[in-house]
N, CA, C, O and CB atoms as a CASP TS submission, in Angstrom:
PFRMAT TS
TARGET T0000
AUTHOR 0000-0000-0000
METHOD Language model
MODEL 1
PARENT N/A
ATOM      1  N   ALA     1       0.627  -0.869  -0.103  1.00  0.00           N
ATOM      2  CA  ALA     1      -0.391   0.170   0.268  1.00  0.00           C
ATOM      3  C   ALA     1       1.003   1.268  -0.157  1.00  0.00           C
ATOM      4  O   ALA     1       0.712   2.359  -0.647  1.00  0.00           O
ATOM      5  CB  ALA     1      -1.228   0.118   2.204  1.00  0.00           C
ATOM      6  N   LEU     2       2.048   1.018  -0.005  1.00  0.00           N
ATOM      7  CA  LEU     2       3.168   2.393   0.088  1.00  0.00           C
ATOM      8  C   LEU     2       3.428   2.956  -1.106  1.00  0.00           C
ATOM      9  O   LEU     2       2.472   2.958  -1.881  1.00  0.00           O
ATOM     10  CB  LEU     2       4.651   2.075   0.626  1.00  0.00           C
ATOM     11  N   PRO     3       4.221   3.333  -1.408  1.00  0.00           N
ATOM     12  CA  PRO     3       4.326   4.096  -2.923  1.00  0.00           C
ATOM     13  C   PRO     3       5.507   3.762  -3.329  1.00  0.00           C
ATOM     14  O   PRO     3       6.389   3.933  -2.486  1.00  0.00           O
ATOM     15  CB  PRO     3       4.222   5.727  -3.019  1.00  0.00           C
ATOM     16  N   PRO     4       5.970   3.164  -4.763  1.00  0.00           N
ATOM     17  CA  PRO     4       6.990   2.094  -4.816  1.00  0.00           C
ATOM     18  C   PRO     4       8.431   2.865  -4.037  1.00  0.00           C
ATOM     19  O   PRO     4       9.011   2.320  -3.098  1.00  0.00           O
ATOM     20  CB  PRO     4       7.252   1.576  -6.624  1.00  0.00           C
ATOM     21  N   GLN     5       8.915   4.382  -4.696  1.00  0.00           N
ATOM     22  CA  GLN     5      10.073   5.093  -3.994  1.00  0.00           C
ATOM     23  C   GLN     5      10.305   4.663  -2.759  1.00  0.00           C
ATOM     24  O   GLN     5      11.385   4.261  -2.326  1.00  0.00           O
ATOM     25  CB  GLN     5       9.917   6.468  -3.877  1.00  0.00           C
ATOM     26  N   CYS     6       8.869   4.783  -1.952  1.00  0.00           N
ATOM     27  CA  CYS     6       9.029   4.266  -0.286  1.00  0.00           C
ATOM     28  C   CYS     6       9.028   3.097   0.186  1.00  0.00           C
ATOM     29  O   CYS     6       9.311   2.877   1.364  1.00  0.00           O
ATOM     30  CB  CYS     6       8.128   4.649   0.513  1.00  0.00           C
ATOM     31  N   GLN     7       8.705   2.164  -0.675  1.00  0.00           N
ATOM     32  CA  GLN     7       8.634   0.827  -0.190  1.00  0.00           C
ATOM     33  C   GLN     7      10.848   0.502  -0.510  1.00  0.00           C
ATOM     34  O   GLN     7      11.756   0.112   0.224  1.00  0.00           O
ATOM     35  CB  GLN     7       7.056  -0.368  -1.481  1.00  0.00           C
ATOM     36  N   LYS     8      10.785   0.838  -1.600  1.00  0.00           N
ATOM     37  CA  LYS     8      12.378   0.831  -1.821  1.00  0.00           C
ATOM     38  C   LYS     8      13.360   1.796  -0.937  1.00  0.00           C
ATOM     39  O   LYS     8      14.554   1.679  -0.659  1.00  0.00           O
ATOM     40  CB  LYS     8      12.632   1.254  -3.325  1.00  0.00           C
ATOM     41  N   VAL     9      12.486   2.700  -0.635  1.00  0.00           N
ATOM     42  CA  VAL     9      14.041   3.327   0.996  1.00  0.00           C
ATOM     43  C   VAL     9      13.885   2.051   1.868  1.00  0.00           C
ATOM     44  O   VAL     9      14.833   1.520   2.447  1.00  0.00           O
ATOM     45  CB  VAL     9      13.478   5.312   2.551  1.00  0.00           C
ATOM     46  N   PHE    10      13.003   1.744   1.896  1.00  0.00           N
ATOM     47  CA  PHE    10      12.485   1.535   3.363  1.00  0.00           C
ATOM     48  C   PHE    10      13.301  -0.445   2.952  1.00  0.00           C
ATOM     49  O   PHE    10      13.499  -1.247   3.864  1.00  0.00           O
ATOM     50  CB  PHE    10      10.007   1.912   3.722  1.00  0.00           C
ATOM     51  N   ILE    11      13.483  -0.635   2.061  1.00  0.00           N
ATOM     52  CA  ILE    11      13.787  -2.172   2.174  1.00  0.00           C
ATOM     53  C   ILE    11      15.869  -1.711   1.819  1.00  0.00           C
ATOM     54  O   ILE    11      16.954  -2.230   2.080  1.00  0.00           O
ATOM     55  CB  ILE    11      12.547  -3.495   0.484  1.00  0.00           C
ATOM     56  N   LEU    12      15.491  -0.799   1.299  1.00  0.00           N
ATOM     57  CA  LEU    12      17.327  -0.128   0.932  1.00  0.00           C
ATOM     58  C   LEU    12      17.913  -0.089   2.666  1.00  0.00           C
ATOM     59  O   LEU    12      18.937  -0.674   3.017  1.00  0.00           O
ATOM     60  CB  LEU    12      17.367   2.212  -0.027  1.00  0.00           C
ATOM     61  N   ASN    13      16.982   0.762   3.654  1.00  0.00           N
ATOM     62  CA  ASN    13      17.559   1.304   4.444  1.00  0.00           C
ATOM     63  C   ASN    13      17.585  -0.071   5.708  1.00  0.00           C
ATOM     64  O   ASN    13      18.532  -0.357   6.441  1.00  0.00           O
ATOM     65  CB  ASN    13      16.840   2.768   4.681  1.00  0.00           C
ATOM     66  N   ARG    14      16.247  -0.736   5.643  1.00  0.00           N
ATOM     67  CA  ARG    14      16.158  -1.426   7.089  1.00  0.00           C
ATOM     68  C   ARG    14      16.876  -3.386   6.544  1.00  0.00           C
ATOM     69  O   ARG    14      17.467  -4.225   7.223  1.00  0.00           O
ATOM     70  CB  ARG    14      13.849  -1.335   7.816  1.00  0.00           C
ATOM     71  N   PHE    15      16.387  -3.403   4.948  1.00  0.00           N
ATOM     72  CA  PHE    15      16.108  -4.738   5.259  1.00  0.00           C
ATOM     73  C   PHE    15      18.082  -4.626   4.538  1.00  0.00           C
ATOM     74  O   PHE    15      18.840  -5.288   5.246  1.00  0.00           O
ATOM     75  CB  PHE    15      14.342  -5.797   4.307  1.00  0.00           C
ATOM     76  N   GLU    16      18.590  -4.112   3.676  1.00  0.00           N
ATOM     77  CA  GLU    16      20.207  -4.359   3.088  1.00  0.00           C
ATOM     78  C   GLU    16      20.568  -3.720   4.304  1.00  0.00           C
ATOM     79  O   GLU    16      21.603  -4.214   4.750  1.00  0.00           O
ATOM     80  CB  GLU    16      20.888  -3.575   1.444  1.00  0.00           C
ATOM     81  N   GLY    17      20.087  -2.771   5.037  1.00  0.00           N
ATOM     82  CA  GLY    17      21.575  -2.191   5.932  1.00  0.00           C
ATOM     83  C   GLY    17      21.955  -0.902   5.797  1.00  0.00           C
ATOM     84  O   GLY    17      22.463  -0.304   6.745  1.00  0.00           O
ATOM     85  N   LYS    18      21.717  -0.221   4.389  1.00  0.00           N
ATOM     86  CA  LYS    18      22.422   1.071   3.994  1.00  0.00           C
ATOM     87  C   LYS    18      21.935   2.529   4.828  1.00  0.00           C
ATOM     88  O   LYS    18      20.714   2.644   4.938  1.00  0.00           O
ATOM     89  CB  LYS    18      22.123   1.246   2.353  1.00  0.00           C
ATOM     90  N   LYS    19      22.796   3.670   5.433  1.00  0.00           N
ATOM     91  CA  LYS    19      22.709   4.096   6.236  1.00  0.00           C
ATOM     92  C   LYS    19      21.540   4.793   5.337  1.00  0.00           C
ATOM     93  O   LYS    19      20.978   4.139   4.459  1.00  0.00           O
ATOM     94  CB  LYS    19      23.841   4.554   6.922  1.00  0.00           C
ATOM     95  N   TYR    20      21.204   6.146   5.600  1.00  0.00           N
ATOM     96  CA  TYR    20      20.259   7.300   5.487  1.00  0.00           C
ATOM     97  C   TYR    20      21.270   7.793   3.868  1.00  0.00           C
ATOM     98  O   TYR    20      20.935   7.453   2.733  1.00  0.00           O
ATOM     99  CB  TYR    20      20.233   8.645   7.250  1.00  0.00           C
ATOM    100  N   HIS    21      22.179   8.418   4.122  1.00  0.00           N
ATOM    101  CA  HIS    21      22.749   8.444   3.406  1.00  0.00           C
ATOM    102  C   HIS    21      23.314   7.932   1.963  1.00  0.00           C
ATOM    103  O   HIS    21      23.407   8.521   0.887  1.00  0.00           O
ATOM    104  CB  HIS    21      23.003   8.494   3.958  1.00  0.00           C
ATOM    105  N   GLU    22      23.664   6.572   2.369  1.00  0.00           N
ATOM    106  CA  GLU    22      23.696   5.978   0.999  1.00  0.00           C
ATOM    107  C   GLU    22      22.445   5.584   0.824  1.00  0.00           C
ATOM    108  O   GLU    22      22.756   4.656   0.077  1.00  0.00           O
ATOM    109  CB  GLU    22      24.645   4.852   0.756  1.00  0.00           C
ATOM    110  N   VAL    23      21.128   5.494   0.891  1.00  0.00           N
ATOM    111  CA  VAL    23      19.761   5.274   0.111  1.00  0.00           C
ATOM    112  C   VAL    23      20.112   6.531  -0.488  1.00  0.00           C
ATOM    113  O   VAL    23      20.768   6.460  -1.527  1.00  0.00           O
ATOM    114  CB  VAL    23      18.147   5.107   0.949  1.00  0.00           C
ATOM    115  N   ALA    24      19.825   7.615  -0.068  1.00  0.00           N
ATOM    116  CA  ALA    24      19.597   9.437  -0.960  1.00  0.00           C
ATOM    117  C   ALA    24      20.857   8.931  -1.988  1.00  0.00           C
ATOM    118  O   ALA    24      20.522   8.598  -3.125  1.00  0.00           O
ATOM    119  CB  ALA    24      20.140  11.537   0.359  1.00  0.00           C
ATOM    120  N   ASP    25      21.826   8.886  -1.740  1.00  0.00           N
ATOM    121  CA  ASP    25      22.939   8.673  -3.072  1.00  0.00           C
ATOM    122  C   ASP    25      22.506   7.785  -4.092  1.00  0.00           C
ATOM    123  O   ASP    25      22.606   8.014  -5.298  1.00  0.00           O
ATOM    124  CB  ASP    25      24.368   8.034  -2.647  1.00  0.00           C
ATOM    125  N   GLU    26      21.958   6.628  -3.507  1.00  0.00           N
ATOM    126  CA  GLU    26      22.241   5.687  -5.340  1.00  0.00           C
ATOM    127  C   GLU    26      20.015   5.737  -5.575  1.00  0.00           C
ATOM    128  O   GLU    26      19.457   5.132  -6.490  1.00  0.00           O
ATOM    129  CB  GLU    26      23.423   2.711  -5.042  1.00  0.00           C
ATOM    130  N   MET    27      19.176   6.663  -4.406  1.00  0.00           N
ATOM    131  CA  MET    27      18.458   7.418  -5.339  1.00  0.00           C
ATOM    132  C   MET    27      17.734   8.075  -5.759  1.00  0.00           C
ATOM    133  O   MET    27      16.562   8.229  -6.104  1.00  0.00           O
ATOM    134  CB  MET    27      18.269   7.275  -5.685  1.00  0.00           C
ATOM    135  N   ASN    28      19.380   8.785  -5.615  1.00  0.00           N
ATOM    136  CA  ASN    28      19.835  10.762  -5.844  1.00  0.00           C
ATOM    137  C   ASN    28      18.315  11.321  -5.023  1.00  0.00           C
ATOM    138  O   ASN    28      17.222  11.413  -5.582  1.00  0.00           O
ATOM    139  CB  ASN    28      19.894  11.598  -8.319  1.00  0.00           C
ATOM    140  N   ILE    29      18.553  11.586  -3.843  1.00  0.00           N
ATOM    141  CA  ILE    29      17.047  12.010  -3.441  1.00  0.00           C
ATOM    142  C   ILE    29      18.086  13.076  -2.011  1.00  0.00           C
ATOM    143  O   ILE    29      19.223  13.470  -1.751  1.00  0.00           O
ATOM    144  CB  ILE    29      15.527  10.176  -2.793  1.00  0.00           C
ATOM    145  N   SER    30      16.917  13.088  -1.575  1.00  0.00           N
ATOM    146  CA  SER    30      18.308  14.009  -0.446  1.00  0.00           C
ATOM    147  C   SER    30      17.914  13.311   1.332  1.00  0.00           C
ATOM    148  O   SER    30      16.817  13.079   1.840  1.00  0.00           O
ATOM    149  CB  SER    30      17.897  16.610  -0.412  1.00  0.00           C
ATOM    150  N   PRO    31      19.037  13.174   1.784  1.00  0.00           N
ATOM    151  CA  PRO    31      19.045  11.963   3.264  1.00  0.00           C
ATOM    152  C   PRO    31      17.604  13.147   4.249  1.00  0.00           C
ATOM    153  O   PRO    31      17.628  13.118   5.479  1.00  0.00           O
ATOM    154  CB  PRO    31      21.545  11.882   4.585  1.00  0.00           C
ATOM    155  N   ARG    32      16.881  13.750   3.766  1.00  0.00           N
ATOM    156  CA  ARG    32      15.596  14.296   5.091  1.00  0.00           C
ATOM    157  C   ARG    32      14.433  13.622   3.904  1.00  0.00           C
ATOM    158  O   ARG    32      13.250  13.417   4.175  1.00  0.00           O
ATOM    159  CB  ARG    32      15.352  16.758   5.611  1.00  0.00           C
ATOM    160  N   THR    33      15.041  13.358   2.632  1.00  0.00           N
ATOM    161  CA  THR    33      13.563  12.426   2.089  1.00  0.00           C
ATOM    162  C   THR    33      13.490  10.853   2.577  1.00  0.00           C
ATOM    163  O   THR    33      12.562  10.484   3.297  1.00  0.00           O
ATOM    164  CB  THR    33      13.524  12.305   0.202  1.00  0.00           C
ATOM    165  N   VAL    34      14.294  10.148   2.238  1.00  0.00           N
ATOM    166  CA  VAL    34      14.401   8.982   3.045  1.00  0.00           C
ATOM    167  C   VAL    34      14.017   8.666   4.154  1.00  0.00           C
ATOM    168  O   VAL    34      13.401   7.609   4.295  1.00  0.00           O
ATOM    169  CB  VAL    34      15.275   8.740   3.184  1.00  0.00           C
ATOM    170  N   GLU    35      14.377   9.808   5.625  1.00  0.00           N
ATOM    171  CA  GLU    35      14.347   9.974   6.534  1.00  0.00           C
ATOM    172  C   GLU    35      12.594  10.309   6.897  1.00  0.00           C
ATOM    173  O   GLU    35      11.911  10.145   7.908  1.00  0.00           O
ATOM    174  CB  GLU    35      15.420  10.810   6.691  1.00  0.00           C
ATOM    175  N   SER    36      12.225  11.000   5.136  1.00  0.00           N
ATOM    176  CA  SER    36      10.869  10.884   5.593  1.00  0.00           C
ATOM    177  C   SER    36      10.033   9.769   5.440  1.00  0.00           C
ATOM    178  O   SER    36       9.039   9.645   6.154  1.00  0.00           O
ATOM    179  CB  SER    36      10.244  11.765   5.110  1.00  0.00           C
ATOM    180  N   HIS    37      10.469   8.569   4.191  1.00  0.00           N
ATOM    181  CA  HIS    37      10.313   7.732   3.488  1.00  0.00           C
ATOM    182  C   HIS    37      10.321   6.715   4.979  1.00  0.00           C
ATOM    183  O   HIS    37       9.231   6.325   5.399  1.00  0.00           O
ATOM    184  CB  HIS    37      11.364   7.675   2.185  1.00  0.00           C
ATOM    185  N   VAL    38      11.371   6.399   5.586  1.00  0.00           N
ATOM    186  CA  VAL    38      11.085   5.581   6.320  1.00  0.00           C
ATOM    187  C   VAL    38      10.433   5.856   7.731  1.00  0.00           C
ATOM    188  O   VAL    38      10.445   5.191   8.767  1.00  0.00           O
ATOM    189  CB  VAL    38      12.066   5.010   6.331  1.00  0.00           C
ATOM    190  N   ARG    39       9.973   6.832   7.473  1.00  0.00           N
ATOM    191  CA  ARG    39       9.245   7.151   8.544  1.00  0.00           C
ATOM    192  C   ARG    39       7.881   6.661   8.719  1.00  0.00           C
ATOM    193  O   ARG    39       7.343   6.188   9.721  1.00  0.00           O
ATOM    194  CB  ARG    39       9.230   8.375   8.597  1.00  0.00           C
ATOM    195  N   ARG    40       7.384   6.889   7.423  1.00  0.00           N
ATOM    196  CA  ARG    40       5.780   7.259   6.707  1.00  0.00           C
ATOM    197  C   ARG    40       5.249   5.137   6.773  1.00  0.00           C
ATOM    198  O   ARG    40       4.237   4.472   6.998  1.00  0.00           O
ATOM    199  CB  ARG    40       6.028   8.333   4.168  1.00  0.00           C
ATOM    200  N   ALA    41       6.610   4.910   6.438  1.00  0.00           N
ATOM    201  CA  ALA    41       6.935   3.110   6.291  1.00  0.00           C
ATOM    202  C   ALA    41       6.441   2.461   7.553  1.00  0.00           C
ATOM    203  O   ALA    41       5.564   1.598   7.568  1.00  0.00           O
ATOM    204  CB  ALA    41       8.767   2.635   6.165  1.00  0.00           C
ATOM    205  N   LEU    42       7.160   3.007   8.782  1.00  0.00           N
ATOM    206  CA  LEU    42       7.477   2.740   9.876  1.00  0.00           C
ATOM    207  C   LEU    42       5.824   2.555  10.157  1.00  0.00           C
ATOM    208  O   LEU    42       5.212   1.547  10.510  1.00  0.00           O
ATOM    209  CB  LEU    42       8.476   3.794  10.635  1.00  0.00           C
ATOM    210  N   THR    43       5.517   3.415   9.974  1.00  0.00           N
ATOM    211  CA  THR    43       4.189   4.804  10.502  1.00  0.00           C
ATOM    212  C   THR    43       3.287   3.650  10.183  1.00  0.00           C
ATOM    213  O   THR    43       2.659   2.960  10.986  1.00  0.00           O
ATOM    214  CB  THR    43       3.826   6.741   9.353  1.00  0.00           C
ATOM    215  N   TYR    44       3.325   3.557   8.906  1.00  0.00           N
ATOM    216  CA  TYR    44       2.606   2.402   8.065  1.00  0.00           C
ATOM    217  C   TYR    44       2.282   1.015   8.658  1.00  0.00           C
ATOM    218  O   TYR    44       1.281   0.302   8.731  1.00  0.00           O
ATOM    219  CB  TYR    44       3.452   2.088   6.905  1.00  0.00           C
ATOM    220  N   LEU    45       3.637   0.944   9.070  1.00  0.00           N
ATOM    221  CA  LEU    45       3.515  -1.097   9.507  1.00  0.00           C
ATOM    222  C   LEU    45       3.290  -1.007  10.940  1.00  0.00           C
ATOM    223  O   LEU    45       2.696  -1.920  11.514  1.00  0.00           O
ATOM    224  CB  LEU    45       5.295  -2.350   9.254  1.00  0.00           C
ATOM    225  N   ARG    46       3.657  -0.121  11.484  1.00  0.00           N
ATOM    226  CA  ARG    46       2.777  -0.197  12.818  1.00  0.00           C
ATOM    227  C   ARG    46       1.199  -0.372  12.894  1.00  0.00           C
ATOM    228  O   ARG    46       0.664  -1.232  13.593  1.00  0.00           O
ATOM    229  CB  ARG    46       2.997   1.043  13.516  1.00  0.00           C
ATOM    230  N   THR    47       0.290   0.828  11.844  1.00  0.00           N
ATOM    231  CA  THR    47      -1.096   0.701  11.879  1.00  0.00           C
ATOM    232  C   THR    47      -1.280  -0.534  11.473  1.00  0.00           C
ATOM    233  O   THR    47      -1.903  -1.179  12.317  1.00  0.00           O
ATOM    234  CB  THR    47      -1.839   1.628  11.135  1.00  0.00           C
ATOM    235  N   VAL    48      -0.955  -1.235  10.382  1.00  0.00           N
ATOM    236  CA  VAL    48      -1.299  -2.494  10.441  1.00  0.00           C
ATOM    237  C   VAL    48      -0.951  -3.659  10.643  1.00  0.00           C
ATOM    238  O   VAL    48      -1.375  -4.721  10.189  1.00  0.00           O
ATOM    239  CB  VAL    48      -1.573  -2.632   9.876  1.00  0.00           C
ATOM    240  N   LEU    49       0.475  -3.233  11.910  1.00  0.00           N
ATOM    241  CA  LEU    49      -0.059  -4.199  12.351  1.00  0.00           C
ATOM    242  C   LEU    49      -0.573  -4.380  13.652  1.00  0.00           C
ATOM    243  O   LEU    49      -0.691  -5.502  14.143  1.00  0.00           O
ATOM    244  CB  LEU    49       0.602  -4.924  12.132  1.00  0.00           C
ATOM    245  N   HIS    50      -0.937  -3.172  14.334  1.00  0.00           N
ATOM    246  CA  HIS    50      -2.017  -2.714  15.393  1.00  0.00           C
ATOM    247  C   HIS    50      -3.351  -3.675  15.125  1.00  0.00           C
ATOM    248  O   HIS    50      -3.811  -4.615  15.774  1.00  0.00           O
ATOM    249  CB  HIS    50      -2.430  -0.941  15.178  1.00  0.00           C
ATOM    250  N   ASN    51      -3.716  -3.120  14.058  1.00  0.00           N
ATOM    251  CA  ASN    51      -5.075  -3.701  13.348  1.00  0.00           C
ATOM    252  C   ASN    51      -5.147  -4.916  13.619  1.00  0.00           C
ATOM    253  O   ASN    51      -5.929  -5.487  14.379  1.00  0.00           O
ATOM    254  CB  ASN    51      -5.213  -3.618  11.861  1.00  0.00           C
ATOM    255  N   ASP    52      -3.906  -5.533  12.678  1.00  0.00           N
ATOM    256  CA  ASP    52      -4.295  -7.496  12.678  1.00  0.00           C
ATOM    257  C   ASP    52      -4.071  -7.817  14.344  1.00  0.00           C
ATOM    258  O   ASP    52      -4.807  -8.620  14.918  1.00  0.00           O
ATOM    259  CB  ASP    52      -2.732  -8.815  11.448  1.00  0.00           C
ATOM    260  N   TYR    53      -3.281  -7.301  14.850  1.00  0.00           N
ATOM    261  CA  TYR    53      -2.824  -8.111  16.485  1.00  0.00           C
ATOM    262  C   TYR    53      -4.516  -7.609  16.945  1.00  0.00           C
ATOM    263  O   TYR    53      -4.956  -8.758  16.971  1.00  0.00           O
ATOM    264  CB  TYR    53      -0.954  -7.108  17.830  1.00  0.00           C
ATOM    265  N   LEU    54      -5.364  -7.007  17.201  1.00  0.00           N
ATOM    266  CA  LEU    54      -6.533  -6.187  17.807  1.00  0.00           C
ATOM    267  C   LEU    54      -8.230  -7.524  17.054  1.00  0.00           C
ATOM    268  O   LEU    54      -9.195  -8.051  17.608  1.00  0.00           O
ATOM    269  CB  LEU    54      -6.391  -3.886  16.838  1.00  0.00           C
ATOM    270  N   ARG    55      -7.604  -7.493  15.376  1.00  0.00           N
ATOM    271  CA  ARG    55      -8.457  -7.636  14.820  1.00  0.00           C
ATOM    272  C   ARG    55      -8.245 -10.327  15.774  1.00  0.00           C
ATOM    273  O   ARG    55      -9.313 -10.894  16.006  1.00  0.00           O
ATOM    274  CB  ARG    55      -8.104  -6.669  12.631  1.00  0.00           C
ATOM    275  N   THR    56      -7.616 -10.701  15.890  1.00  0.00           N
ATOM    276  CA  THR    56      -6.900 -11.384  16.128  1.00  0.00           C
ATOM    277  C   THR    56      -6.994 -11.661  17.025  1.00  0.00           C
ATOM    278  O   THR    56      -7.067 -12.889  16.969  1.00  0.00           O
ATOM    279  CB  THR    56      -6.125 -11.235  15.931  1.00  0.00           C
ATOM    280  N   THR    57      -7.086 -11.218  18.459  1.00  0.00           N
ATOM    281  CA  THR    57      -8.112 -10.825  19.614  1.00  0.00           C
ATOM    282  C   THR    57      -9.066 -10.760  19.979  1.00  0.00           C
ATOM    283  O   THR    57      -9.541 -11.350  20.950  1.00  0.00           O
ATOM    284  CB  THR    57      -8.218 -10.214  19.893  1.00  0.00           C
ATOM    285  N   VAL    58      -9.576  -9.994  19.250  1.00  0.00           N
ATOM    286  CA  VAL    58     -10.720 -10.079  19.672  1.00  0.00           C
ATOM    287  C   VAL    58     -11.813 -11.662  18.991  1.00  0.00           C
ATOM    288  O   VAL    58     -12.629 -12.440  19.484  1.00  0.00           O
ATOM    289  CB  VAL    58     -11.202  -8.548  19.278  1.00  0.00           C
ATOM    290  N   THR    59     -11.113 -11.424  17.503  1.00  0.00           N
ATOM    291  CA  THR    59     -11.864 -13.086  17.463  1.00  0.00           C
ATOM    292  C   THR    59     -11.844 -14.118  17.832  1.00  0.00           C
ATOM    293  O   THR    59     -12.695 -14.919  17.446  1.00  0.00           O
ATOM    294  CB  THR    59     -11.919 -13.634  16.768  1.00  0.00           C
ATOM    295  N   LEU    60     -10.871 -14.471  18.709  1.00  0.00           N
ATOM    296  CA  LEU    60     -10.363 -15.511  19.621  1.00  0.00           C
ATOM    297  C   LEU    60     -10.965 -15.460  20.868  1.00  0.00           C
ATOM    298  O   LEU    60     -11.372 -16.399  21.553  1.00  0.00           O
ATOM    299  CB  LEU    60      -8.965 -15.440  19.814  1.00  0.00           C
ATOM    300  N   LEU    61     -10.984 -14.047  21.138  1.00  0.00           N
ATOM    301  CA  LEU    61     -12.275 -13.950  22.585  1.00  0.00           C
ATOM    302  C   LEU    61     -13.480 -14.666  22.063  1.00  0.00           C
ATOM    303  O   LEU    61     -14.201 -15.588  22.449  1.00  0.00           O
ATOM    304  CB  LEU    61     -12.931 -12.100  23.083  1.00  0.00           C
ATOM    305  N   LEU    62     -13.430 -14.120  21.355  1.00  0.00           N
ATOM    306  CA  LEU    62     -15.481 -14.399  20.677  1.00  0.00           C
ATOM    307  C   LEU    62     -14.910 -15.605  20.440  1.00  0.00           C
ATOM    308  O   LEU    62     -14.496 -15.820  21.580  1.00  0.00           O
ATOM    309  CB  LEU    62     -16.517 -13.396  18.885  1.00  0.00           C
ATOM    310  N   LEU    63     -14.448 -16.928  19.561  1.00  0.00           N
ATOM    311  CA  LEU    63     -14.631 -18.262  19.648  1.00  0.00           C
ATOM    312  C   LEU    63     -13.941 -18.343  21.016  1.00  0.00           C
ATOM    313  O   LEU    63     -13.421 -19.438  20.801  1.00  0.00           O
ATOM    314  CB  LEU    63     -14.048 -19.157  18.412  1.00  0.00           C
ATOM    315  N   LEU    64     -13.529 -18.034  22.267  1.00  0.00           N
ATOM    316  CA  LEU    64     -12.843 -18.964  23.218  1.00  0.00           C
ATOM    317  C   LEU    64     -14.864 -18.766  23.914  1.00  0.00           C
ATOM    318  O   LEU    64     -15.547 -19.754  24.184  1.00  0.00           O
ATOM    319  CB  LEU    64     -10.875 -18.201  24.398  1.00  0.00           C
ATOM    320  N   ALA    65     -15.258 -17.643  24.015  1.00  0.00           N
ATOM    321  CA  ALA    65     -16.394 -17.627  24.709  1.00  0.00           C
ATOM    322  C   ALA    65     -17.880 -17.929  24.229  1.00  0.00           C
ATOM    323  O   ALA    65     -18.850 -17.575  24.900  1.00  0.00           O
ATOM    324  CB  ALA    65     -16.355 -16.535  25.149  1.00  0.00           C
ATOM    325  N   ALA    66     -18.001 -18.665  22.925  1.00  0.00           N
ATOM    326  CA  ALA    66     -18.802 -19.517  21.730  1.00  0.00           C
ATOM    327  C   ALA    66     -18.838 -21.042  22.853  1.00  0.00           C
ATOM    328  O   ALA    66     -19.361 -22.086  22.461  1.00  0.00           O
ATOM    329  CB  ALA    66     -17.618 -19.727  19.749  1.00  0.00           C
TER
END
């Protein structure tokens, strides 16, 4: 659900271990843009994972109560 550039920045930084300035040089963007993309991706992932956790917890509670 994230824009392609945001995904690529996140993968390069978090999975390939590149520092912000390395990602910025590789993608020809500023380090601040890299920081912004990483922040956006982390916020999105936290929200999605939190919602999935809540949905699973409620489902289990409903199944146990039945």
